[in-house]
C-alpha positions as CSV (number, residue, x, y, z in Angstrom):
1,M,-173.2,-24.9,75.8
2,N,-173.3,-22.0,78.4
3,L,-174.7,-19.2,78.9
4,L,-172.6,-16.7,76.2
5,S,-172.3,-19.7,73.8
6,N,-176.6,-19.9,73.8
7,A,-177.3,-16.4,74.1
8,L,-174.9,-16.1,70.9
9,I,-176.3,-18.9,69.2
10,A,-179.9,-17.1,70.5
11,T,-178.4,-13.6,68.5
12,L,-177.8,-15.9,65.6
13,K,-181.0,-17.6,65.4
14,S,-183.5,-14.4,65.8
15,A,-181.6,-10.9,65.8
16,L,-178.8,-12.1,63.3
17,S,-181.2,-14.5,61.2
18,K,-180.2,-13.2,58.2
19,Y,-177.2,-14.2,58.6
20,S,-177.5,-17.9,60.3
21,T,-175.5,-19.5,57.8
22,S,-172.4,-17.1,56.8
23,R,-168.9,-18.9,57.2
24,I,-165.9,-17.2,58.7
25,E,-163.7,-15.9,56.4
26,D,-160.6,-15.2,58.0
27,L,-159.7,-15.3,61.4
28,G,-156.8,-15.2,63.8
29,I,-155.1,-13.7,67.2
30,S,-152.8,-11.1,67.1
31,K,-150.9,-8.7,69.5
32,R,-153.5,-8.1,72.1
33,M,-156.3,-8.4,69.6
34,S,-158.4,-10.9,67.6
35,Y,-159.9,-10.0,64.5
36,A,-162.9,-12.3,62.2
37,K,-164.0,-11.3,58.6
38,V,-167.4,-12.3,57.7
39,M,-169.4,-11.4,54.5
40,D,-166.2,-9.3,53.9
41,S,-167.2,-7.1,57.6
42,I,-164.2,-7.2,60.3
43,G,-164.8,-7.7,63.9
44,F,-162.6,-7.5,66.3
45,A,-162.1,-8.6,70.4
46,Y,-159.9,-7.9,72.6
47,C,-157.4,-11.2,73.6
48,P,-154.8,-11.0,76.4
49,D,-151.6,-13.2,76.2
50,T,-152.8,-16.9,76.9
51,E,-152.4,-19.8,75.4
52,P,-153.8,-20.7,71.7
53,P,-156.9,-22.4,71.1
54,E,-157.4,-25.8,69.7
55,I,-156.6,-25.5,65.9
56,I,-159.1,-24.7,64.1
57,E,-160.1,-25.6,60.8
58,L,-160.9,-22.0,58.7
59,E,-162.2,-23.9,55.4
60,G,-166.3,-24.3,55.7
61,L,-166.0,-23.2,59.2
62,M,-169.8,-22.0,60.1
63,V,-170.0,-18.7,62.3
64,R,-172.6,-20.7,64.6
65,D,-169.4,-23.5,65.0
66,L,-167.5,-20.9,66.6
67,F,-169.9,-19.4,68.7
68,K,-170.3,-22.6,70.0
69,L,-166.4,-22.6,71.2
70,A,-167.3,-19.5,73.9
71,W,-166.3,-19.9,77.2
72,K,-163.9,-23.2,76.3
73,G,-161.6,-20.7,76.8
74,I,-160.2,-17.1,76.6
75,A,-158.6,-17.1,73.1
76,E,-161.6,-18.9,71.9
77,T,-164.0,-17.0,73.3
78,S,-162.0,-13.7,71.9
79,L,-162.3,-15.5,68.7
80,A,-166.4,-15.9,69.1
81,L,-166.8,-12.3,69.9
82,S,-164.8,-11.2,66.9
83,A,-167.3,-13.1,64.7
84,L,-170.2,-11.0,66.4
85,S,-168.3,-7.9,65.7
86,A,-168.3,-8.3,62.1
87,L,-171.9,-9.8,61.7
88,T,-172.9,-6.4,64.3
89,Q,-171.1,-4.5,61.6
90,K,-172.7,-6.0,59.0
91,W,-176.2,-5.2,60.9
92,I,-175.0,-1.6,61.1
93,E,-174.2,-1.4,57.4
94,E,-177.7,-2.9,56.3
95,G,-179.1,-0.2,58.5
96,G,-179.2,-1.6,62.2
97,E,-180.2,1.7,64.2
98,V,-177.1,2.7,66.9
99,E,-176.1,6.5,67.5
100,T,-173.3,7.7,66.2
101,P,-170.7,9.7,66.7
102,S,-171.2,8.0,70.3
103,P,-172.0,10.9,73.4
104,K,-169.9,11.2,76.6
105,V,-170.4,8.3,79.2
106,S,-171.8,10.5,81.3
107,E,-174.7,11.2,79.4
108,M,-175.0,7.4,78.2
109,I,-175.8,6.8,81.6
110,G,-177.6,9.8,82.9
111,L,-174.9,10.5,85.2
112,Q,-176.0,13.0,88.3
113,R,-173.2,14.2,90.6
114,G,-172.7,11.7,93.6
115,M,-173.7,8.6,92.0
116,K,-172.2,5.5,92.6
117,V,-170.6,4.1,89.4
118,I,-169.2,0.5,89.2
119,A,-166.2,0.1,86.6
120,I,-165.5,-3.4,86.0
121,G,-162.1,-3.0,84.1
122,Y,-159.9,-0.2,84.1
123,M,-160.5,2.6,81.6
124,K,-158.7,5.3,82.3
125,N,-160.1,8.0,80.2
126,V,-163.7,6.6,81.3
127,I,-163.0,6.9,84.8
128,E,-161.8,10.7,85.0
129,E,-164.6,11.8,83.4
130,L,-166.9,10.4,85.1
131,K,-164.8,11.0,88.3
132,K,-164.3,15.0,87.3
133,E,-168.2,15.0,86.6
134,G,-169.1,14.0,90.5
135,A,-169.5,10.3,90.3
136,Q,-168.5,7.8,93.2
137,V,-166.3,5.8,91.4
138,V,-165.9,2.1,92.4
139,L,-163.4,0.0,90.0
140,Y,-162.7,-3.9,90.3
141,E,-159.3,-4.4,88.6
142,D,-157.8,-7.7,88.0
143,N,-154.5,-6.1,87.2
144,H,-152.7,-4.8,90.0
145,V,-151.0,-2.3,88.1
146,Y,-154.0,-0.6,87.1
147,R,-155.5,-0.8,90.5
148,C,-152.2,0.7,91.7
149,E,-152.3,3.5,89.0
150,A,-156.6,4.0,89.4
151,K,-155.6,4.2,93.1
152,R,-152.7,7.1,92.9
153,S,-155.6,9.1,90.9
154,G,-157.7,8.5,94.2
155,I,-160.2,6.1,92.7
156,E,-161.6,3.4,94.8
157,S,-160.4,-0.1,93.8
158,Y,-160.5,-3.8,94.5
159,P,-159.5,-7.2,93.0
160,G,-161.9,-7.6,90.2
161,N,-163.5,-10.9,92.0
162,Y,-164.7,-8.7,94.5
163,V,-167.2,-7.0,92.6
164,F,-169.4,-10.2,94.1
165,L,-169.8,-8.3,97.4
166,E,-171.4,-5.8,95.3
167,D,-175.5,-4.9,95.8
168,D,-176.2,-2.3,94.0
169,A,-174.9,0.7,92.1
170,D,-176.8,3.6,90.1
171,A,-174.5,2.5,87.1
172,I,-172.3,-0.8,86.2
173,I,-169.8,0.3,83.4
174,A,-168.1,-2.9,81.9
175,T,-165.4,-3.6,79.7
176,G,-166.3,-5.2,76.5
177,S,-163.5,-7.8,77.4
178,S,-165.1,-8.6,80.7
179,L,-166.9,-11.0,78.5
180,L,-163.9,-13.7,78.3
181,D,-164.8,-15.1,81.9
182,P,-168.2,-15.8,83.0
183,R,-168.2,-13.3,85.9
184,L,-169.7,-10.1,84.2
185,S,-173.1,-11.8,83.3
186,I,-173.6,-12.9,87.1
187,V,-172.7,-9.5,88.2
188,F,-175.2,-8.1,85.7
189,E,-177.7,-10.0,87.1
190,K,-176.5,-10.0,90.6
191,V,-175.9,-6.0,90.8
192,K,-179.3,-3.9,90.9
193,S,-178.3,-0.7,88.5
194,R,-180.6,1.0,86.2
195,A,-177.9,1.3,83.7
196,K,-175.3,-1.3,82.8
197,L,-173.1,-0.4,80.0
198,L,-170.9,-2.6,77.8
199,I,-168.3,-0.3,76.3
200,G,-164.8,-0.9,74.3
201,P,-163.1,-2.8,71.3
202,T,-164.5,-5.7,72.9
203,A,-168.1,-4.5,72.8
204,T,-169.3,-4.2,69.6
205,V,-172.5,-6.7,70.1
206,H,-175.9,-6.7,68.9
207,P,-178.3,-5.0,71.4
208,Y,-180.5,-8.2,71.6
209,F,-177.0,-10.1,72.8
210,A,-176.5,-7.7,75.0
211,S,-179.8,-7.9,76.3
212,L,-179.4,-11.8,76.8
213,L,-176.4,-10.7,79.0
214,G,-178.7,-8.1,81.4
215,A,-176.9,-4.9,79.2
216,T,-178.9,-1.9,79.5
217,H,-176.8,0.1,76.9
218,V,-174.1,-0.8,74.8
219,A,-170.9,1.4,73.4
220,G,-169.2,-0.5,69.9
221,T,-167.6,0.5,67.1
222,Y,-168.0,0.3,63.8
223,V,-165.8,0.1,60.4
224,P,-167.1,1.8,57.4
225,P,-166.5,-0.7,54.2
226,E,-164.5,1.5,52.8
227,N,-161.9,0.7,55.7
228,R,-162.1,-2.8,56.4
229,G,-158.9,-3.2,54.1
230,K,-156.5,-1.2,56.2
231,V,-158.4,-1.8,59.8
232,L,-157.6,-5.7,59.0
233,T,-154.1,-4.9,58.2
234,M,-153.4,-3.1,61.1
235,L,-154.9,-5.7,63.5
236,K,-152.3,-8.5,61.4
237,L,-149.9,-5.6,62.1
238,G,-150.6,-5.8,66.3
239,Y,-152.0,-2.3,66.0
240,G,-154.3,-1.9,69.3
241,Y,-157.7,-0.4,69.7
242,K,-156.2,3.0,70.5
243,R,-154.4,3.2,67.2
244,L,-157.4,2.4,65.5
245,I,-159.2,5.3,67.0
246,E,-156.5,7.1,66.3
247,S,-156.6,6.7,62.6
248,G,-159.8,7.7,62.2
249,L,-160.7,4.5,60.6
250,V,-163.3,3.4,62.9
251,K,-166.1,5.4,64.7
252,K,-167.6,4.7,67.9
253,W,-171.7,4.0,68.5
254,F,-174.2,4.1,71.1
255,V,-177.2,2.4,71.8
256,K,-179.8,2.0,74.5
257,V,-181.5,-2.2,74.6
């Protein structure tokens, strides 16, 4: 296995051990998002347009077996993270302590004017907030369209792989979707920073898992039990994270690892 699948399995054996024998009840990939249903909880993660995964036999599929597919492909990794999201939802429902509603990102990282913040993945609203409050934001993004948009807004922007040239920053803010490939864990290990935040629809991960990858803060999403059916339907119909937030069916949360 690899670092991500090992971290997933380790989390299942320790922090989420009470769910270690759980099975996948539903699983799929829709437009821009994957989803998983575990113990009635709904989890989701970003999934770009990519080749489909190898055929996965859903009947009797254990969560731990899905976790072993992480970093075997983008789709497989997204599905594994969706399953972790579902388990994290269950953990929160049963008393896992998180702060909700989540504070502003600037408050999460203790932002002060002039701080250097590395952003991994284009998060327009987050970057605008940080810039407005005086941060020196440096964006690393694979999509050239997003890089151009950020540059037009006055944001220093580079291709994603260029982040390996960095040595230190006051804070790193990474989209959870950065977990779809192995770079983020390397960056978290290499770049010295007091705050390393995972945020976004794919960041609904247990704090213990986040710590294994080097993160210090997590900002995820919670689906209350009464809204699960509607959220799952929206995901299957192809609605994205923005629409889920606008619907009021999900809540944002934050925790220090």
